[in-house]
Residue, then its C-alpha position, 0 to 999 in steps of 0.5 A: m204527338k206534342v200537340e195531342l199531348m197538350a190537348v190531353v193534359g188540358f183535358a185532364i186539367l179541365a176535367g179535374c178542375a171542373g168540380g165534376p161532370s155536371s158542374n160545367p157540362g161540355k167544357p172539357a170537350v173544348a180541349a179534348a182530343a182523340a189522344t185522351q187515352s195517352l194519360n191513364d186515370a191516375d196521371k190525369a188525377f195527379v196532374a189536376e191535383k198538382f195544377n190546383q196546388a200550384m195555382e193556389t199556392s205558388l208565387s207569381g213566376q215560381t215554377t212547380s215541376w212534377t213527373t206523373p205517377s207513371g213516369d211518362y210525362q214531366v210537367q212544369l207550371t208557372p202561374a202569373k200574378a192573380y187578379q180579381k174580376a168584377d164578379d170577385t172571381y180570382c184568376r191567374e194566367f199561367t205557362q205550362a210545359i209538358g213533355e214525355s220523359k227525356q224529350a223537349p216539352s211543349t209550352t202553352h199559355g192559359t188562364a184559370c179561375r178559382q171556382s167556389d169549391g176552391t179548384w181552378q178551372i181553365v177558362g182560356 
């Protein structure tokens, strides 16, 4: 269940940060799993919004925590120092811990870059 949950939340974040279905066709499928039904639409949108806020405003090493509106999942996100790529895009690595309420979270690491519309898209 934990592996599926990580893929589901990764999918939710990718879908929420991609700026819409046509901005990067196929990219959300990279993290999608059969369990994408685990998060309802409100939870997916909430996770994407909170991810964007934390990536934009949190200090390096500062952990932001939240519970999804359904109360089913707890999320912790810790962005690292931002850096600028050669094409002037800003990126940050991050650590994310996600778990069902009252269970130990699963942790993953990744990188997200700020898009021209100000949202953050997971790139690795």
